C-alpha positions in Angstrom: 0.0 0.0 0.0 1.4 3.4 -1.0 1.5 6.1 1.6 -0.1 9.5 1.1 2.0 12.5 2.1 2.4 16.2 1.5 -1.2 17.1 2.0 -1.5 20.9 1.7 -4.6 23.1 1.9 -5.2 26.7 0.7 -5.7 29.5 3.2 -9.1 30.0 1.3 -10.5 26.9 2.8 -13.4 27.9 5.1 -13.4 24.4 6.9 -10.5 22.3 7.9 -10.6 19.0 6.2 -8.1 16.1 6.6 -7.3 13.3 4.2 -7.7 9.9 5.9 -7.4 6.5 4.4 -9.6 3.8 5.5 -8.3 0.3 4.8 -11.0 -2.3 5.4 -10.1 -5.4 7.6 -10.8 -7.8 4.7 -10.1 -5.8 1.3 -11.5 -7.5 -1.8 -9.0 -9.8 -3.5 -8.4 -10.0 -7.2 -9.6 -13.1 -8.9 -6.6 -15.2 -10.0 -7.6 -15.3 -13.6 -8.1 -11.5 -13.7 -4.7 -11.1 -12.0 -2.9 -13.3 -14.5 -4.7 -11.4 -17.4 -3.6 -8.0 -16.0 0.1 -9.2 -15.4 0.4 -10.5 -18.9 -0.8 -7.3 -20.7 1.8 -5.9 -23.0 2.0 -2.2 -23.9 0.7 -3.0 -27.4 -2.4 -4.4 -25.9 -3.4 -0.8 -24.7 -3.7 0.5 -28.2 -7.1 -0.9 -28.3 -8.2 1.2 -25.3 -7.6 4.5 -27.0 -10.8 6.5 -28.0 -12.7 9.7 -27.6 -16.5 10.1 -27.2 -18.9 12.7 -26.1 -22.6 13.1 -25.0 -24.9 16.0 -25.0 -27.6 16.2 -22.3 -30.9 18.0 -23.2 -33.8 18.9 -21.2 -37.4 17.7 -21.9 -37.9 20.9 -23.9 -34.9 19.9 -26.1 -32.5 22.7 -24.8 -28.9 21.7 -24.4 -28.1 21.7 -20.6 -24.9 19.8 -20.3 -22.1 17.8 -21.9 -19.9 14.9 -21.1 -16.6 14.1 -23.0 -14.0 11.3 -22.4 -10.8 10.5 -24.1 -8.0 8.0 -23.6 -4.8 8.4 -25.6 -1.3 7.0 -25.6 1.4 9.4 -24.6 4.6 9.9 -22.7 5.0 11.1 -19.1 8.4 11.9 -17.8 9.9 9.6 -20.6 7.6 6.7 -19.8 5.0 5.4 -22.3 1.5 5.7 -20.5 -2.1 6.6 -21.1 -3.7 10.0 -20.8 -7.2 9.7 -19.5 -9.4 12.8 -19.7 -13.0 13.1 -18.7 -15.1 16.3 -18.4 -18.6 16.9 -17.5 -20.5 20.2 -17.1 -24.1 21.4 -17.2 -26.8 23.1 -15.4 -28.8 21.3 -12.6 -31.9 23.1 -11.4 -30.5 26.3 -12.8 -27.1 25.8 -11.1 -23.9 25.6 -13.2 -21.8 22.6 -12.2 -19.1 20.4 -13.5 -16.2 18.0 -13.0 -13.0 17.3 -14.8 -10.4 14.6 -14.3 -7.2 14.2 -16.1 -4.7 11.4 -15.3 -1.5 9.9 -16.5 -1.6 6.2 -16.0 1.3 3.8 -16.8 0.9 0.3 -18.4 0.9 -1.2 -14.8 -2.2 0.9 -14.2 -0.6 3.0 -11.6 -1.6 6.6 -11.5 1.5 8.9 -12.2 -0.2 12.2 -12.0 -4.0 13.1 -11.5 -5.8 16.4 -11.5 -9.5 16.6 -10.4 -11.5 19.9 -10.6 -15.1 20.2 -9.4 -17.3 23.2 -9.2 -20.9 24.2 -8.3 -21.8 27.9 -8.8 -24.5 28.4 -6.3 -25.4 32.1 -6.1 -24.6 32.7 -2.5 -22.3 29.6 -1.9 -20.0 28.8 -4.9 -17.7 25.9 -4.5 -14.4 25.2 -6.2 -12.4 22.0 -5.3 -9.2 21.0 -6.9 -7.1 18.0 -6.1 -3.7 17.0 -7.4 -2.1 13.6 -6.9 1.5 13.0 -7.9 3.3 9.7 -7.6 6.5 9.8 -5.8 9.1 7.2 -5.1 7.7 6.7 -1.5 4.0 7.0 -2.1 1.8 9.9 -3.3 1.8 13.5 -2.8 -1.8 15.0 -2.5 -2.7 18.7 -2.7 -6.3 19.7 -2.2 -7.6 23.3 -2.4 -11.3 24.1 -1.6 -12.5 27.6 -2.3 -15.9 28.6 -0.9 
């Protein structure tokens, strides 16, 4: 299990929050066949996972109220071949603009190398903007979380 270190928070956070990891007593175990399959994947097998897609959401009146986009592409990160995963969703729910975006570099061992997550809800009197960055380090992960209210 990787350690999480380096948690920092912005001075703009109105409430203190703390990152805690909960590890269940009996975590799920991978199926033997599935584990063997994953261990035998070659980088060339991942070329079939690359794609881009999008979806537009509409109201009952036919008005566009949101959009979802996702893409996975092969790239390099710090000299290592990997996948870039990007998903973005934004729209209006009950008149309130909101959205979330995630971008991650994932190596062929399916380890997250770097991840950026952004969420927002633009309530008139109480907007929320939350950003989380995760970076893989030699001894675990560095997590930076900023919440603006």
